[in-house]
C-alpha positions in Angstrom: -34.0 111.5 -125.7 -37.5 111.1 -126.0 -40.2 111.3 -123.6 -41.2 107.2 -123.8 -37.5 106.5 -122.6 -38.0 109.0 -119.5 -41.5 107.4 -118.6 -40.3 105.1 -116.2 -37.4 107.4 -114.6 -40.3 109.9 -114.0 -42.9 107.0 -112.5 -39.9 105.9 -110.3 -39.1 109.4 -109.2 -42.5 110.2 -108.2 -43.8 106.7 -106.5 -40.7 107.6 -104.4 -42.0 111.0 -103.4 -44.9 109.4 -102.3 -43.9 106.6 -100.1 -41.3 109.1 -98.4 -44.2 111.7 -98.1 -46.5 109.0 -96.5 -43.8 108.0 -94.6 -43.1 111.6 -93.0 -46.7 112.2 -92.2 -47.0 109.3 -89.8 -43.8 110.4 -88.0 -45.2 113.8 -87.9 -48.7 112.0 -86.1 -46.8 110.0 -83.9 -44.4 112.9 -82.3 -47.4 114.9 -82.0 -49.5 112.2 -80.2 -46.1 111.9 -77.9 -46.1 115.4 -77.4 -49.9 115.6 -76.3 -49.1 113.0 -73.5 -50.0 114.4 -70.0 -49.6 112.7 -66.6 -52.2 110.2 -65.5 -52.8 109.1 -69.4 -52.4 105.2 -70.0 -49.9 104.4 -72.8 -48.7 101.2 -74.8 -44.9 101.0 -75.3 -43.5 99.7 -78.7 -42.6 96.7 -76.8 -46.5 96.0 -75.9 -46.3 97.3 -72.1 -49.3 99.1 -70.8 -48.2 101.7 -68.1 -49.6 105.2 -66.8 -47.5 108.3 -67.4 -46.6 109.8 -64.4 -43.9 112.8 -65.7 -43.2 114.1 -69.1 -40.1 115.4 -70.1 -38.2 116.8 -73.2 -37.2 113.4 -74.6 -37.9 110.9 -71.7 -41.3 109.7 -69.8 -41.5 108.5 -66.4 -44.0 105.5 -66.4 -45.7 103.7 -63.6 -45.8 100.0 -64.9 -47.2 98.8 -61.6 -48.4 100.4 -58.2 -45.3 101.8 -56.9 -43.2 100.7 -59.7 -41.7 103.3 -61.9 -39.6 102.9 -65.1 -38.0 105.9 -67.4 -38.5 105.4 -71.1 -37.6 107.5 -73.9 -40.4 109.4 -75.4 -39.7 107.6 -78.6 -40.6 104.1 -77.4 -44.1 105.0 -76.9 -46.3 103.6 -79.4 -49.4 104.6 -78.5 -51.4 106.8 -76.1 -54.8 105.1 -75.3 -58.2 106.5 -74.0 -59.1 106.1 -70.4 -61.7 103.3 -71.3 -59.4 101.4 -73.8 -56.8 101.6 -70.8 -59.2 100.2 -68.1 -60.8 97.8 -70.2 -56.9 96.0 -71.4 -55.2 97.0 -68.0 -57.9 96.1 -65.2 -60.5 94.0 -67.2 -63.4 96.5 -66.8 -66.1 96.1 -69.7 -68.6 98.8 -70.0 -69.8 97.1 -73.1 -72.8 95.0 -72.9 -72.9 91.4 -71.5 -71.5 88.8 -73.6 -74.8 86.9 -72.8 -76.2 88.1 -76.0 -72.9 87.2 -77.8 -73.1 84.1 -80.2 -71.2 80.8 -79.1 -68.2 79.8 -80.9 -67.2 76.1 -81.0 -63.7 75.5 -79.9 -63.0 73.3 -82.9 -64.8 72.6 -86.3 -65.9 69.0 -85.7 -69.5 70.6 -84.2 -70.0 72.2 -87.4 -70.2 69.1 -89.6 -72.5 66.4 -89.6 -71.0 63.4 -88.0 -73.9 61.3 -87.5 -75.1 60.7 -90.9 -71.8 58.8 -91.6 -71.5 55.1 -90.8 -68.6 53.8 -88.4 -67.5 51.2 -91.1 -67.0 53.8 -93.7 -64.1 55.1 -92.0 -61.1 54.9 -93.4 -58.0 52.9 -91.7 -54.8 54.5 -91.9 -52.9 51.7 -89.7 -50.3 49.5 -91.0 -51.7 46.3 -92.0 -50.8 43.1 -90.5 -49.4 40.9 -93.4 -46.8 43.7 -94.1 -44.9 42.6 -91.3 -44.3 39.1 -92.7 -43.5 40.3 -96.2 -40.0 39.7 -97.4 -38.2 42.8 -99.3 -38.3 42.7 -102.7 -34.6 42.4 -103.4 -34.1 39.8 -100.5 -31.9 41.6 -98.2 -33.4 42.4 -94.4 -32.5 45.6 -92.9 -29.2 45.8 -91.0 -27.4 43.5 -93.6 -24.6 44.6 -95.9 -26.4 46.3 -99.1 -29.9 46.7 -97.7 -31.1 50.1 -98.5 
């Protein structure tokens, strides 16, 4: 067999190797993140719930989802371990960033971004039904509800 015939197979095998290698690295990083969890750390589960770690065991984690409310989760259900600042900002609404007074104002809709004052009112397009269309006879001479009407 020639090298040209084998080239597509070699490229396919190389691509599969690279994809599995990157997926394996992501799995190892997630496992390391879960292993480094400590009590008192804020976490987000894969379901999107924010909680505080109370106890860490081999395959499970005890989370405090609300004051006095505890739940047992599998360690694999932890999606992200959050920094204290990020956890407090999300859960408690504490924002240490500068105030929003300096932030630009974004309108709710795009109508304020266009110039509507320069167009006259009579230039608007009327999309309503024309009154003369009600009185018009159908082309085939049959009204709605009659036999053979379309």
